[in-house]
N, C-alpha and C positions, 0 to 999 in steps of 0.2 A: 547028390547036385541038381541044384536047379537051374534053369535056362534061363540065359541074360537077354534082356530084353532087346528087342532089333535098335541099332546102333547107327544105320545109313540104307538108303534106298537100295542098295542092294542086299541087304540082311531082310528085307521088308518081301523084296521079290525072292528070295531062297525059302524062305520062311511060307510064304501063299504056295509056290507052287511044290511043298514037300509033304502041307496039307490036302493037295491035290494028289498027291499021290505021282508026281510024275518026274519023269529023269531030265536033266537040262536038254538033252536031244527030244523030247518029247514037247515040251516048251517050246524049242525052236520051232519046233516043225509046225507048233498052233499060233504062233507068233510070225510066224515068216522069216525067220532069221537065223540063224546059225546057231548051233551048241556052242562052238567058243565065243558066241558075242554073249550067249545066256554066261558062260562064267566069265566073262569080263565085267557086264552087271552085277552080278552075284560076289566078284572081288570090288566092288567100288571105285570101278574104273573111268575114264569119261567113254562114254559113247552120244549119240545123237537124242534130243528131246523125242525126234519120229522112232523112233526103238525104244523108246522105253513106254513110248504110248501103244504102240501095237504089243508091247509085252502086258504092259498093264491093263490091256483090254482084253490078251489069252487069258489072262489070270481071273477076270471079273474083278479090277481095281479101277476105282476111283483117283484120278490125278487131280489135285488142287494143288494150283500155285500162288501163294502169298508171300505177302510183302511185310517184314518185320520191322 
């Protein structure tokens, strides 16, 4: 079975978290947010941009906004 490419922001976060070997709780602690917040992000639910920035920073990800 092959892995599917990430289709949303939450998928990118989940993949990056798993590559670090972190649980949702561990990522939440490192980002300063709760484990349920990480679960909401990974489910592609709405969260604030401030929260997204915290989580991306904790994972060492670069955020880039583009207009297409």
